[in-house]
N, C-alpha and C positions, 0 to 999 in steps of 0.2 A: 458619557455624556457629562460636560463638564457642569459643575455647580454654580448658581447664581444667587445671588443674595441683595434685598433692597433694604439700604442704610438710608437713615435719616439723621440731621442733625439741625438742631433749633439755636439760632443766634438770637439771644435775648438779652435785655438788663435782669437785673434781681426782680423776682414776680412777686416779693413780698409776701402778704396773705392772701392776695389775690392769684386764683390760678385759672381763671375764665380762659385765659389765651392759651394755655396749654391744651386742653381740651380743642379748642379750634383749630390749631396746627395739627394735633393729633388726629383729628377726623380726616382733615387734607392728607396726611401722611398717609393713613392706612387705606384711603381711597386709591392711592398709587402704589400700594401693596408693601409698604414698609414693615419690616421685621424686626428691626432694631433702631431705637432711637437715643442718640447721644445729646446730652446738655453741657454747656461749658459751666466753668467754676463761678461760684457766688451767684449763681441764677436761683436757685432754691433758697438759699441764704443771703444776707446780706455782705458784702465786701467785709473782711475781717476787721479793717480798721473802724468801721462805722459799728462793729459789735459792742466798742466800749460804751457807747450812748445807748445801747439797748439792754433791758433786763435780761438776765440769764433766763428766766422763766419764760419771757416771750420769744427768746432764740429757740428754746426747747419745744414751745408749743409750734411756732413756724415749722421746725424739723418733723415734728410730729404730723402735723396735717398734712405736709406734703408727701411724706412716705405713705401714708393711709391712701391719699389721693392717687399716687403711681401706683400702689397695688391695685386699687380700684381699677384704674384706667388699664392697666396690662392685663386684667383677666377681661374687662368689656371689650377690648379692641385686639386682644391676641398679640400682644408686643412685648419685646423686652426693651426695660430702660437701662440706662447706664449714665449716672448723674451725681458729681461730686455734693456733698452733703455733711455738714457740721453735726456731729454727736455731742450731745451735752451730757457729762457725767460730774459726779461729786467733786473731781479734781479738776474740772476745766473743760474746755473746747478739744474736740478731736477732728482733725481733718480727714476726710473719708471719702470713698467712692462706694456708691451702692449699686447693685446690679439688681432688678427686680423683673421678675418673670411671672406668668400666671398661677406657678407652683411653688417658687420659694424666693428669698431674698438672701442676697450675700454681700458681705463689706469688704472692702480693701482699704487699710488704713495706710496713708501716704507715708512713705518712709523716709524721703528725704526733702524737707522744707527750704524754703527761702531764708536764708540768713543774714541778709544785708540790714544796714542801719536804716534805711528808709523804707525797707520792705521785710521785716523779720518776723515772718510766720513762724520760724523756728521757736522765738522766745514765747509767741501769743499763745500758741497750740501746746497741748500736752502729749502729742504722739510721742511714743517711747523711742528712743535712740537705741538701735542694736542691731547685730549682723543683719545684713540684707537678706531677704526671703523673697521668694519667686513672686512677681505679681500675679493678679487674678488672670486666670485663662479658662476659657470656657468654649462649648462647640455650639454651633447654631448653624443648621441647615449644610451640614458638611463642610463649614468653616471653622477654624481654629483661629479665636480671637482673644488678643491681650488688652487688658485695660492699663494704662500707663498714665500717672498723674503728670501734668503739664510741666514742672520743674524736674522731674525724674528723666524726660526725654534728654537731656545734656550729659546723661551717665552710662557709660559703656556697659557695665553689668546686666543692665535692663535690655540692651539690645543682644547681648550675648544670648540671653535667653529666648528673644525672638527668633534666633538662628536654631538653637539647641531644640526647641519645641515646634519649629517649622510653621509659624504663625503666620496667617494668610492676612489677617486684618488687624491693625492696632486702633485701637480707640483713644483718642487724646484730648481730654477735656483742658481748657486752659482759661488764664484770665490775663492775657498779654495786654501791654501798653506801652507808653513812653516811645511811640513810633517805631517800635522793632518791627514792623511789617517785613521788611526785607531778610532779616536775620531767620526769622521764623520760617518763612517761606522757603527758604534755602536749606535751613537744616533739615525741614521735613521732606523736603524733595530728595536729598542725600541719602537720607535715612531709609526712604522708601526703596531706593534703588540699591543700595549697598545691601539690604536686607530682604529685597525680593517680596515686598508686602504692600498692600494697600495700607494707607494712614488716612483716617477721619479724625479732623481736628474741628472742635467746636470752640469758638472762642466767644467770651460774652461782649456785650455792649454796656455801656453807660459811663459816667463821670464821677470823680470824688475829689473833693479839694483838700489838699493837706499843706497848711502853712505856706499859702501862696502857690503851691505846686498843683497842677491839675492832672490828675490821672485820667486818661481817656482811653477806654477799653474800646478797639477799633474794629472787631469783627474779622475779617478774613478767615471765617469757618470754609473749611475747604476738604477735597478729596483728592489724595494723590495716588497715582497708580504706581504700581512696581517697577515702572521704567522710569519713574521720578518725574512724572507729567502732571500737572493740575488738571483735573478733569472736571472739576466744577468748584467755584469758590465763590463765597458771596462777599457783598462789599461792607459798607459801613451801616447798613440800616437793619431794622428787625426783619428777619426773614428766615426760611428755612430751605434746607437742601436736601434732596430725595434722589438717590442715583443708585443706578443697578451695579453692582461688582460682579465679575466672572472669574472663576477659581483658574479658567484656561490661561488668563493673564499671569498669573502667580506661577504656574506651573511651567509656561513658556520661558518667563524670566529666568527661573531655575536652571532650565535645561540649556539656555543660550550662554548665560554667564558663569555658571559653575563655581560659583564662589566658594559654596560650601565645599564642594569636591576638591577644590584646590587645596584649602585649607586642611582638609582632613588627612592629607596625603602626608602632612607633617606632624601629625599628632604621634607621639611617641607611645 
């Protein structure tokens, strides 16, 4: 019998220190059987450009509070959280993704960060530049799940691991803006189809004004099937996605298209 998993994604602006909305949505999600919940980038912490005007101690307190809350809620509702979070250390800020279960906590430090003049996370964060390692992978209810930072979606070595490790579901937290809706939709749909996996993307909401430029984070949180079809997509308002995914769709896609089999025939 094929396995099923109930996935949830929250589409929110920065929560700040007020997390009452988080539990409100969590109650609704668990009533619908959600087993894993994904949050977008810069939801638990402020957008990185805003951090310059916030004291380091306040950022650290914000992170500590949210980690404690997620651990508490994970136990209370028996759910797995995957959420980007900023860790504060003596030498600076580190952009990471945390996975919290009722029993343990794991961190994935983002490996490739945006390096552009207008959006230079690479210069702001202290993440170490070194040879690429495997992304975070875990199993849940018979599904193999990979966590991929939003910007890392653009790089083939991460997708090679999706195929090598036979990943069923990719969790993709993002902070996309500047009207990039169509590009992100098409890339996600194409990657899901080519690699035969579900992709759950959670994109944040909110605005930030920087020297007469307005950054509008537009939502578009979505679940895409292995056939490259958008099964559910939120628009540009605060909301939550809860959907059931079926492993037989992954298995059926691989049997039909046999991309991996065709490639393996050419391996030396």
